[in-house]
C-alpha positions in Angstrom: -36.2 -19.7 -20.8 -34.0 -16.9 -19.4 -35.1 -13.5 -20.7 -32.5 -10.8 -20.3 -32.5 -7.1 -21.3 -29.9 -7.9 -24.1 -32.3 -10.5 -25.5 -34.8 -7.7 -26.0 -32.1 -5.7 -27.9 -31.4 -8.7 -30.1 -35.1 -8.8 -31.1 -35.3 -5.2 -32.2 -35.2 -4.3 -35.9 -32.2 -2.3 -37.1 -34.6 0.7 -37.7 -35.6 0.9 -34.0 -34.1 3.4 -31.6 -32.5 2.9 -28.2 -31.8 5.6 -25.6 -28.6 6.1 -23.7 -29.9 4.8 -20.4 -31.1 1.6 -22.1 -27.7 1.0 -23.7 -26.0 1.4 -20.3 -28.6 -0.7 -18.4 -28.4 -3.6 -21.0 -24.6 -3.3 -21.1 -24.5 -3.0 -24.8 -21.3 -1.1 -24.4 -18.7 -1.2 -21.6 -18.8 2.6 -21.4 -20.3 5.2 -19.1 -22.6 7.9 -20.5 -19.7 10.4 -20.3 -17.4 8.1 -22.3 -20.1 7.4 -24.9 -20.6 11.1 -25.5 -16.8 11.7 -25.7 -16.5 8.9 -28.2 -19.4 10.3 -30.3 -17.5 13.7 -30.3 -14.3 11.9 -31.5 -16.1 9.9 -34.2 -15.4 6.6 -32.4 -19.1 5.8 -31.7 -22.2 6.3 -33.8 -23.8 9.7 -33.5 -27.3 9.7 -32.1 -30.5 11.1 -33.7 -32.4 13.9 -32.1 -36.0 12.6 -32.1 -37.5 15.6 -30.2 -36.4 18.4 -28.0 -35.9 16.1 -25.0 -35.2 12.7 -26.7 -32.0 11.7 -28.2 -31.5 8.0 -29.3 -29.3 5.7 -31.3 -30.5 3.6 -34.2 -30.1 -0.1 -33.3 -28.6 -0.9 -36.6 -25.8 1.7 -36.0 -25.0 0.1 -32.7 -24.9 -3.4 -34.2 -22.5 -2.2 -36.9 -20.3 -0.5 -34.3 -20.3 -3.7 -32.2 -19.4 -5.8 -35.3 -16.6 -3.5 -36.3 -15.2 -3.6 -32.7 -15.3 -7.4 -32.8 -13.6 -7.5 -36.2 -10.9 -5.1 -35.1 -10.3 -7.1 -31.9 -10.2 -10.4 -33.7 -7.8 -9.1 -36.4 -5.5 -7.6 -33.8 -5.3 -11.1 -32.1 -4.9 -12.8 -35.4 -8.3 -14.6 -35.2 -9.5 -13.5 -38.6 
């Protein structure tokens, strides 16, 4: 069986956290780090949680809801819904 990095994400509970470099490495978003931070600032991407002084991460459930919202928006704009 092929085991990819995104398969690991699929197995995480919604309450888990994922760091920025993991999101980029697993290609959970098509964005660079700079674009993700810009979208967070604009309210177009879920805000992260500060876990400690040096660790900022996103909750997996927030990323999944964002992905779902993007797919719904994309499908409705194409008339697929």
